[in-house]
N, C-alpha and C positions, 0 to 999 in steps of 0.2 A: 503494500499499499504505500503511496505518495500523497503529499499535501495536494488537494485539488484547487489550488488557488495561486495566483500569482503575488497577492499580497497579504500581508497581515494587517489590518486596518482596525480591526474591532475582535473581541472575543464573542460577540453576541451572536455572529453568523458562524461560528467555528463549532462544528459539530463534536459530540462527544468523543467520537473514535478518532478525530484528528488531534483532539486534545491528548488522547492517550499516546498516539503516534509520537508526537512532539515530546512527551514526558519519557516515553521509552527510549528515544533516539538521545535525550539529554542523559539517560543514565549511562548509555554507551560513551558519551563524550565525559562525563566527569572524571573518569580514571585520568584523563590526560594531565589534569591539574597536579597529580601526585608525581608526575615524572621529573626526572632531573632535566631533561630537554622537552619542554612542552610546545612540541610541533608536530603536526601532522601535515600531509600534502593534499588534504581533500579539496581546498579551495584555490589552489596554486592556479595563477592565472586569471583569477576573478577580481574584481574591484569592488570595494565598498566604500559608500561615502556616507560619513556621519555629518548630517545636517542638522545643527542644534540652534534654534532661534531663543531657546531659553537655557540658562545655565543648568549645569548637571555635572555632578560628580560620579555618583554610583553608575549611573544608565550609560553614559557616554563611554567610561572607562570600561565598563564591562562589555559593551559591543566591541570597543577597540581591541581589548585582549582576546575576544572571542575570535574576531576576524584573523588577528595575527597568529593564533595558535592554530589556525587552520590554514595558514600560509597564504591568505588572500593579501592584497594590496589595500591597505585602509587610509583614507583621506578623511581628516576632520575639517569641518567648515563651521565656523561658529558667526555670530552676528556681528563680529568685529570685519569679517570679510568685506572687502571693499564694495562689492556690488550690492550687498545687502545694506550695508551702512548708507549707501547713496540712495537707497529707495526703490531699488528693482523689486518688481512684483514676485511672488511666489510663482506665479506661473511661468514667467520669464526665466526665472531661476531654474525652474524644473525643465524647460525647454533647452536651456545653456547646457544643463549637466547631461541631458539626454544626447545632445550631440558629442559628448565625451564617451558615450557607451559604457556607462558603470553598469554592474550587474545588480547591485542592491543599493538603495537609498534608505537610510534610517533617518526619521526626521522626529525633531520634538519641537512643537510650536504652541504658542500661547492661545491660538485660535482653534476652536473645536472645527473639525471638518478639513484643515489643513493637508494631511495625509490624502485624503480622498482626492483634492486637487491635482496633487502630484501623480497619484495612481493613474488618473484619467489621462494626465499628459505624457506619460512616461512608459516605455517597454520595461524598464528595470522594475525588479520587484522593491515595493514599498513596505517599509516595517514603520508601524506608529509606536513611537518611543515616548508618547504622552501628547495629547492634543486638548489644551485648554482644560475643562472640567469635564470632558467627554470621557475618555477611555485611556488606559495603559495596559495594553494586553500582555505584553512581555512580562510585566510585573506579576500579574494574576497568574500567568503560566509557572514562573519560578516560585511562587507562593504554593500552588498546588502541587509542584514537585517536592517541595520541602515537606509539605504536609504528607504525602504520600511516602516519602523517604522515611518518616518517623513512625507512621501507623501501619504502613504496608498496604493502605488501602484509603480511598475517598469516600465511597458510598456510605451514607448512614453517619457520618460525622457531622458534628454540630459546631458552628463557628460564630462569633459575635464580633462584629465590627463596629468599633466605638469612636466616636469623635465628629469631625466636620465631614459629615456624609454628602451634604448638598455641594460642596465645592471639591470633592474628591473624586478623581479620576480612577484611582486605585480601588477605592470602594465600589465604584460601578462595575469595573472589569472583574474584581473578585467576586461580586454578587453573581453577574452571568455565569462565570466560570465555575464556581461552587454548585450553583444550581444544576448545570449541565451534567455534573459527574455525581450527582445524587447526595449533595450535602444540603444540611439545614442551615439557614442564615438568619441572624437577628441583628438589626441595625439599632444603635443606640447614639444618641447625641441630644443636645439642647433642641427644643422644638424649633428655634430659629435656624438650626443647622441640618435639619432633615428637608429632604425635599419634598416639595409639594406633591400630593397625591402619592405619598410613599408606599401605600398599600399596593399600589398597582406594579410595583418592583417584584413582588412575588416573596417579600421576606417580612417577617413579623417586625414591628419598629417599637420602640419604647423610649421613654425619656428617664427611665430609672436605671442606673448602671449596675446595682445588685441584682436585680432582675434579668438584665441582658447577660451576665456572666454565668449565671446559675447553671449548673449541669452542662455547659458547653466543653468541647475538646480543645478549641482554639480560641484565643482572645486576641483581635488584631487591632492595636491602637492606632490611630491616624493623628497627624499634627493638624493643627488649625491652619487653614490655608488663608493666612491674612493678607496675602498678596492678591487674592480672588474674590474677596468678600468686601461688601460695604461696611460703613460704621453702625453701630448701635446694634449688633448682632448678638454681642457679649457684654454683661455688665462690667466685667474684669477677668483677667486670665486668672487671677487668685481664685475667684468663685467657680470659674470653670474647673479648675484643677481640683477643687474641693469636692465638687460634684461628679466630675467625669475622670479624674485622673486615677490611672491604676498604681495604687499604692501596695506595699507589702501588707498592711492590715486588710485592704479589701480584697486582695488575692487570698486571704484566708477562707473567704466565703465562697471562692469558686472550687470547682473539682479539683481533687488531689491529681498532680500530673498534668494539669492543663498547660498547653503551649502558649508561649507569648510571642506575637509576632509584630513587627512594625516595618513600614517600607521605608523609612529613613526619608529625610534627616530628622531625627528626633529632637523635641524640645525638653530636655531632662527637667524634671521638676514640674512641668506643665500636664502633659498628657499621660506621662509615665515617670515614675519613681527611678533614681539611678540604681537602687538596689534590685528592682524588679527588671530593669534592662540588662544589667548585668548578673542576674539571678540565675539559679539552675534551671529553671523553666524556658528561658529566653533562648529561641532559635534565631535570633535576628542576625548573628553572623553567618548563620547557615545560609539564610535567605541570600545575603550577598555572595557567598561562595557558589551558591546553586544558579545564580543569576547568569554567570558565565557559561555553565554547562548548556542552560536552556537556551541562551542566545547563540551558542554554537549549534545548537540542533536546528534552530531556526534558519540561520544563515545556509546550513547544509541542505536543508530539506527544500527551502525555497529556490535554490539555484539547481534543484533537480536531483538532489542526491536521494539514494534508496536506503531503507532502514539497514538492510544487511550490508550495504556499503558502509554506513555509519559504524556498524560493529567491526568491520575489517579496517576501516581508518584508524579506529581507536585500539586495536589489537597490538 
């Protein structure tokens, strides 16, 4: 089985069997990280462009490492690039890049729908690395991979996603992805930070933190997206932290062995206490590690790689 698509723009239209294919391929790729020489020739001769209109550390670095470990040529373009800084439109940028014949373009943009514009304009595969408050599909895939790695399964697990749901592309992608693989999802946050018509998303929603985390297997904490929200949505960060922060004391009321996740960057002492972020139940650094393997799998599969070849490449 191969991926039946040119691009990865959203996890919403990704069938469950393709999610499984990506996760299985990532499992083959992860072993490469433990080698002394972290390089396989799977994408030799391929060109990957990271086009980031928003600043990023984890995601851009993760894609860059993934491409280089697969022996691709990786080019990074940021908003400081001359054409972008001078006001060139995204469509014109896409057409210019297309004339250079890249194989994959990874884009992060503040506007929802920007990856779709590139996908319509380019024959290269487009990967959405986050578009506004819309989606962040590769983050959801690495989160699913991390959960499956710990539990050995996904179906039947319960997860609570807590924080700024309304402005979080991570929350949206994880919600869609988790539901597709048979997980139950609860959303929690202040009423002002829950989406309108939240019930239509297919997840239970509550404004009570203790209720949200009761009996779940995974607690995913989100940071407040202050760069995307208007004023007046929160009385203060101190009050938000008191009501919705994950502390050691609050964690005692959760299920024994519950896993703690966070997509980063963290605001320690606001949505999550340092003792929890660095505690025995935290798998936050595992998420970072697994991000490289999952993005290697996507780059490989979107450029025509087959699962059997992935296993051979990682052997």
